[in-house]
C-alpha positions in Angstrom: -26.5 25.9 -46.8 -26.9 29.2 -45.0 -30.3 30.4 -43.7 -31.8 33.7 -44.8 -32.7 35.6 -41.8 -36.1 36.4 -43.3 -36.9 33.1 -45.0 -36.9 29.5 -44.0 -36.5 26.8 -46.7 -38.7 23.8 -45.8 -38.3 22.0 -49.0 -36.8 19.0 -47.3 -39.6 18.8 -44.9 -42.1 18.8 -47.8 -40.6 15.8 -49.5 -43.2 13.6 -47.7 -46.0 15.7 -49.3 -44.8 15.2 -52.9 -46.6 11.8 -53.2 -49.9 13.3 -52.1 -50.0 16.4 -54.3 -47.8 15.3 -57.2 -45.4 18.2 -56.8 -43.3 19.5 -54.1 -45.0 22.4 -52.3 -43.2 25.6 -51.8 -42.4 26.0 -48.2 -40.5 29.3 -48.6 -42.3 31.5 -46.2 -41.4 34.7 -44.5 -41.3 35.2 -40.8 -44.3 37.5 -41.0 -46.3 34.8 -42.8 -45.1 32.2 -40.4 -46.3 34.4 -37.5 -49.8 34.6 -39.0 -50.1 30.8 -39.3 -51.9 28.8 -36.7 -49.8 27.3 -33.9 -50.5 23.7 -35.0 -49.1 24.5 -38.4 -46.0 25.9 -36.8 -45.5 22.8 -34.8 -45.7 20.6 -37.9 -43.2 22.8 -39.7 -40.8 22.6 -36.7 -41.0 18.8 -36.6 -40.3 18.7 -40.3 -37.3 20.9 -39.9 -35.9 18.6 -37.1 -36.6 15.5 -39.2 -34.8 16.9 -42.1 -31.7 17.9 -40.0 -31.1 14.6 -38.0 -29.1 11.6 -39.5 -29.1 7.9 -38.3 -26.1 6.9 -35.9 -23.5 4.7 -37.7 -22.9 1.2 -36.2 -20.0 0.8 -33.8 -16.7 -0.3 -35.5 -15.8 -4.0 -35.0 -12.8 -4.5 -32.7 -9.8 -6.1 -34.4 -8.6 -9.5 -33.2 -5.6 -9.3 -30.7 -2.5 -11.2 -31.9 -1.3 -13.6 -29.3 1.0 -16.6 -28.8 -0.6 -19.7 -27.4 0.4 -23.1 -26.1 -1.5 -26.2 -25.0 -1.7 -27.5 -21.5 0.0 -31.0 -21.4 -0.1 -33.9 -19.1 3.4 -35.4 -18.3 5.6 -36.5 -15.5 7.5 -33.7 -13.8 10.6 -34.1 -11.6 10.4 -32.5 -8.2 13.7 -30.6 -7.9 15.5 -28.1 -5.9 17.8 -25.7 -7.7 20.8 -23.9 -6.2 24.2 -22.4 -6.9 27.0 -24.7 -5.7 30.8 -24.4 -5.3 33.1 -27.2 -6.5 35.4 -28.4 -3.7 38.3 -30.9 -3.8 37.7 -34.0 -1.7 41.3 -33.9 -0.5 43.8 -31.0 -0.6 47.4 -31.8 0.4 50.0 -29.2 1.1 53.3 -31.0 0.5 56.0 -30.1 3.1 59.4 -31.5 3.7 60.0 -33.3 7.0 63.8 -32.9 6.9 66.0 -29.9 6.1 68.5 -29.8 3.4 69.1 -28.8 -0.2 66.3 -29.5 -2.7 68.3 -31.2 -5.4 65.6 -32.1 -7.9 61.9 -31.6 -8.8 60.5 -34.6 -10.7 57.3 -33.0 -12.1 56.0 -30.0 -14.0 53.5 -27.6 -12.5 50.0 -28.6 -13.3 50.8 -32.3 -13.9 48.4 -35.0 -12.9 50.2 -37.3 -10.4 49.4 -40.7 -9.0 49.7 -41.9 -5.4 53.4 -42.8 -4.8 54.9 -40.8 -7.7 58.2 -39.2 -6.8 57.9 -35.4 -6.5 61.1 -34.0 -4.8 64.6 -35.2 -3.9 66.6 -33.7 -1.0 70.4 -34.1 -0.5 70.7 -37.6 1.1 74.4 -37.6 2.1 74.0 -36.3 5.7 71.2 -38.7 6.4 73.0 -41.6 4.8 76.0 -40.9 7.1 73.8 -40.9 10.2 72.3 -44.2 9.1 75.7 -45.7 8.7 76.8 -44.5 12.2 73.6 -45.9 13.8 74.2 -49.3 12.1 77.8 -49.3 13.3 76.7 -48.7 16.9 74.2 -51.5 16.5 76.9 -53.9 15.4 79.2 -52.9 18.2 76.5 -53.5 20.9 75.7 -56.8 19.4 79.3 -57.8 19.7 79.3 -56.7 23.3 76.2 -58.8 23.9 78.0 -61.8 22.5 81.0 -61.2 24.8 78.7 -60.8 27.8 77.0 -64.0 27.0 80.4 -65.8 26.7 81.5 -64.4 30.0 78.3 -65.6 31.6 78.9 -69.1 30.3 82.5 -69.1 31.7 81.4 -67.7 35.1 78.6 -70.2 35.4 81.0 -73.1 35.0 83.4 -71.5 37.5 80.5 -70.9 39.9 79.4 -74.5 39.6 83.0 -75.8 40.4 83.4 -73.3 43.3 80.1 -74.2 44.8 81.0 -77.9 44.7 84.4 -77.3 46.2 82.9 -75.1 49.0 80.5 -77.8 49.9 83.3 -80.4 50.0 85.5 -78.3 52.2 82.6 -77.6 54.5 82.1 -81.3 55.0 85.8 -81.8 55.6 86.0 -79.0 58.0 83.1 -80.5 60.0 85.2 -83.7 60.2 88.2 -81.8 61.4 90.3 -82.7 58.3 90.9 -79.1 57.2 91.2 -76.0 59.0 88.3 -73.5 59.4 90.3 -70.9 57.4 90.5 -73.1 54.4 86.8 -73.7 54.6 86.0 -70.0 54.7 88.3 -69.4 51.8 86.6 -71.8 49.5 83.2 -70.4 50.6 84.3 -66.9 49.7 85.6 -68.0 46.3 82.2 -69.7 45.5 80.4 -66.5 46.5 82.6 -64.5 44.2 81.9 -66.8 41.3 78.2 -66.4 42.0 78.6 -62.6 42.0 80.4 -62.7 38.7 77.5 -64.7 37.2 75.1 -62.0 38.3 77.3 -59.3 36.8 77.3 -61.2 33.5 73.5 -61.3 33.5 73.4 -57.5 34.1 76.0 -57.0 31.3 73.8 -59.1 28.9 70.7 -57.0 29.8 72.7 -53.8 29.3 73.9 -55.0 25.9 70.4 -56.0 24.9 69.1 -52.5 25.9 71.9 -50.9 23.9 71.0 -53.0 20.9 67.4 -52.0 21.2 68.4 -48.3 21.3 70.8 -48.8 18.4 68.0 -50.5 16.4 65.8 -47.5 17.1 68.5 -45.1 16.0 68.9 -47.1 12.8 65.2 -47.1 12.1 65.0 -43.3 12.8 68.0 -42.7 10.6 66.4 -44.8 7.9 63.2 -42.8 8.2 65.1 -39.5 7.9 66.8 -40.8 4.9 63.5 -41.8 3.4 62.2 -38.3 3.9 64.7 -37.1 1.4 62.5 -38.5 -1.3 59.0 -36.9 -1.3 56.2 -38.8 -3.0 52.6 -37.9 -3.7 50.3 -39.1 -1.0 47.1 -39.0 -3.2 46.0 -39.0 -6.8 45.5 -35.5 -7.9 46.7 -32.5 -9.8 49.7 -30.3 -8.8 49.5 -26.6 -8.5 52.0 -23.8 -8.4 55.6 -24.8 -7.4 56.6 -22.6 -4.5 60.2 -23.7 -4.1 62.6 -24.4 -6.9 65.4 -26.9 -7.1 68.7 -25.7 -5.5 67.1 -24.0 -2.6 67.7 -25.1 1.0 64.5 -26.1 2.7 63.6 -26.5 6.4 61.5 -29.2 8.0 57.8 -28.3 8.1 58.4 -24.8 6.8 56.5 -23.9 3.6 54.3 -25.9 1.2 56.5 -27.0 -1.7 53.4 -27.6 -3.8 49.6 -28.1 -3.3 47.8 -31.2 -4.7 44.0 -31.3 -5.2 42.2 -34.5 -5.7 39.7 -33.8 -8.5 38.5 -37.4 -9.3 36.1 -37.8 -7.5 35.1 -34.3 -6.4 32.6 -32.5 -4.1 30.0 -29.9 -5.0 28.8 -28.0 -2.0 25.5 -26.1 -2.1 22.9 -24.8 0.3 19.1 -25.2 0.3 16.4 -23.5 2.5 15.8 -25.1 5.8 12.1 -25.6 4.8 13.4 -28.3 2.4 15.4 -30.1 5.0 12.6 -32.5 6.0 11.9 -33.5 2.4 15.6 -34.0 1.7 16.1 -36.2 4.8 13.0 -38.2 4.1 14.0 -38.9 0.5 17.6 -39.6 1.4 16.5 -42.2 3.9 14.7 -44.0 1.1 17.7 -44.1 -1.2 20.3 -42.1 -3.0 19.3 -38.7 -4.4 20.5 -37.7 -7.8 22.2 -34.4 -8.2 23.1 -32.7 -11.5 25.8 -30.0 -11.9 26.4 -27.6 -14.8 29.5 -25.3 -14.9 28.6 -21.7 -15.5 31.2 -21.5 -18.3 29.8 -24.6 -20.1 26.0 -24.6 -20.0 25.8 -27.5 -22.4 27.6 -29.9 -20.0 25.9 -31.8 -17.2 27.5 -34.1 -14.8 25.6 -36.5 -12.5 26.4 -37.3 -8.9 24.7 -38.4 -5.7 24.0 -36.5 -2.4 26.4 -37.8 0.2 26.4 -35.2 3.0 24.0 -33.1 5.1 25.4 -30.7 7.5 24.7 -31.2 11.2 23.3 -27.6 11.8 21.3 -25.0 10.0 23.1 -21.7 9.4 21.1 -19.2 11.5 22.3 -16.2 9.6 21.0 -17.4 6.2 18.4 -20.0 7.2 19.9 -22.6 4.9 21.5 -26.0 5.4 24.7 -27.1 3.6 24.7 -30.2 1.5 27.5 -32.0 -0.5 27.2 -34.1 -3.6 29.9 -36.4 -4.9 30.7 -36.5 -8.6 33.1 -38.9 -10.3 34.2 -36.1 -12.6 35.8 -38.4 -15.1 35.7 -35.7 -17.8 37.4 -33.3 -15.3 35.0 -30.5 -16.2 34.4 -29.6 -12.6 37.3 -27.7 -11.1 38.0 -26.8 -7.4 36.7 -23.3 -6.6 34.4 -23.2 -9.6 30.7 -22.1 -9.3 28.0 -24.2 -10.9 24.3 -24.6 -11.2 23.0 -27.5 -9.1 19.7 -29.4 -9.4 18.8 -31.8 -6.6 16.0 -34.2 -7.7 13.8 -35.4 -4.8 11.0 -37.3 -6.7 8.9 -37.3 -9.9 5.3 -36.0 -10.0 3.4 -38.2 -12.4 0.6 -37.1 -14.7 0.9 -33.4 -13.9 -0.7 -30.7 -16.0 2.0 -28.2 -17.2 2.0 -25.0 -19.2 4.8 -22.6 -20.1 5.6 -20.4 -17.1 4.9 -17.2 -19.0 1.3 -18.2 -19.3 0.7 -17.8 -15.6 -0.1 -14.2 -14.6 -0.6 -12.6 -11.2 -3.5 -10.3 -10.5 -5.2 -8.8 -7.5 -7.1 -12.1 -6.8 -4.1 -14.4 -7.3 -2.7 -16.3 -10.2 -4.7 -16.8 -13.4 -4.3 -17.7 -17.1 -6.1 -16.6 -20.2 -7.8 -19.7 -21.7 -8.7 -19.6 -25.4 -12.2 -21.0 -26.1 -13.4 -22.7 -29.2 -14.6 -19.4 -30.8 -11.2 -17.9 -30.2 -12.4 -15.6 -27.4 -10.5 -15.7 -24.1 -11.6 -16.1 -20.5 -9.6 -15.3 -17.4 -9.3 -18.6 -15.4 -8.0 -18.6 -11.8 -5.4 -21.4 -11.3 -3.3 -22.7 -8.5 0.3 -23.2 -9.8 2.6 -25.8 -8.3 6.3 -26.4 -8.8 8.4 -25.1 -11.7 10.1 -27.6 -14.0 12.5 -25.7 -16.1 10.5 -23.4 -18.4 7.2 -25.0 -17.5 4.9 -24.6 -14.4 2.7 -27.3 -13.0 -0.9 -26.3 -12.6 -2.3 -28.1 -9.6 -5.9 -26.8 -10.0 -8.0 -24.9 -12.5 -6.8 -26.2 -15.9 -7.4 -29.4 -17.8 -5.0 -31.1 -20.3 -5.5 -30.0 -23.9 -6.8 -26.5 -23.1 -5.1 -23.6 -25.0 -3.6 -20.8 -23.0 -2.1 -17.5 -24.0 1.7 -17.2 -23.4 2.4 -13.8 -25.0 0.2 -10.7 -25.7 -1.6 -10.4 -22.3 -1.6 -6.6 -22.1 -4.4 -6.1 -24.7 -6.6 -9.0 -23.4 -9.8 -8.9 -21.4 -12.4 -11.6 -20.9 -14.4 -12.1 -24.2 -11.8 -10.5 -26.5 -11.3 -12.4 -29.7 -7.7 -13.4 -30.5 -5.6 -14.2 -33.5 -2.8 -16.8 -33.2 0.7 -15.7 -34.1 2.0 -19.3 -33.8 0.3 -22.6 -34.8 -1.7 -23.9 -31.8 
């Protein structure tokens, strides 16, 4: 309602007077009349005007409940683990080379085949090596015959030496008695000495023949070995790779790898852990075997179990890590040389730990905290001391009791004392 510049309507202010007089008084007065009224009366009229114009303040609106996702703190046993990224490594890798030269006549496997120790892989032309073996065996037979001849000569010359020595002794006695001449005595003595020299020569011939036989036997063995090198067999159980030389090619001794074989059962997984974990790993390993789990990156649903078998003898100063190796039986052959995988090294098990989902733990200016939901569905900010992580959960070492409810999602709109509404069943 607009105000007349000459009149003031005080009808609202007179409502309180209606009960006293029975009718509402007319408070339409002019400025001139108002100026002639006493000052007290003007003050009353002004208070009435102010009372009629003011309205009571509305109550503050009630804040809506904040929707949140909650979880309950649980008590359970938690494994103490170290997680790392590892690389699969074959326990043994063999590059197959030929030890003799010749024509590669046949390949006895297909690329990528699984072979066993002793399986025939390659054949090289055997004819030159078979001829060398035959020649060495012939030389051996000849020298054995010469040894037999030398031994027969020795037996003959020993008999002649014995007779000549007896005759020389008899002639020497007769010469002393003057029965025969001195010349005859010296002749028999010379003949006996010649027979003794022949015996010594026979001994030398026998030794020479024996040495020749030994050399021939070595030649036969070497030729046999060379002949054996013409058939190449697998030295390990493993899987063959790419075939580098095809049948029909001429190969040289110790030239190129014909094929590479990887031993994949069992197999190594190599990984590195921070040097700060070295003391714990060594301590636990001294107490017994440490379990290691490996998961290939291309097959997250598969887990293979192995044991820690190697700790490197030095820390890598450039990275501050220590290299470890775990051995896996790999019976399913899911782990492949050169493959990357996720590795979990289990050191121990923490019993009776209080755990919450990791997303419940928040970081503020004063450290880590969680929002705990009280019985009236209001929240409080609780400082906590988190411990190790166990998958998607975090151990709370201090600040939280089992059974308490914590907020896992919806933290941005929360403050201490705010009432919450559960988006998931608690």
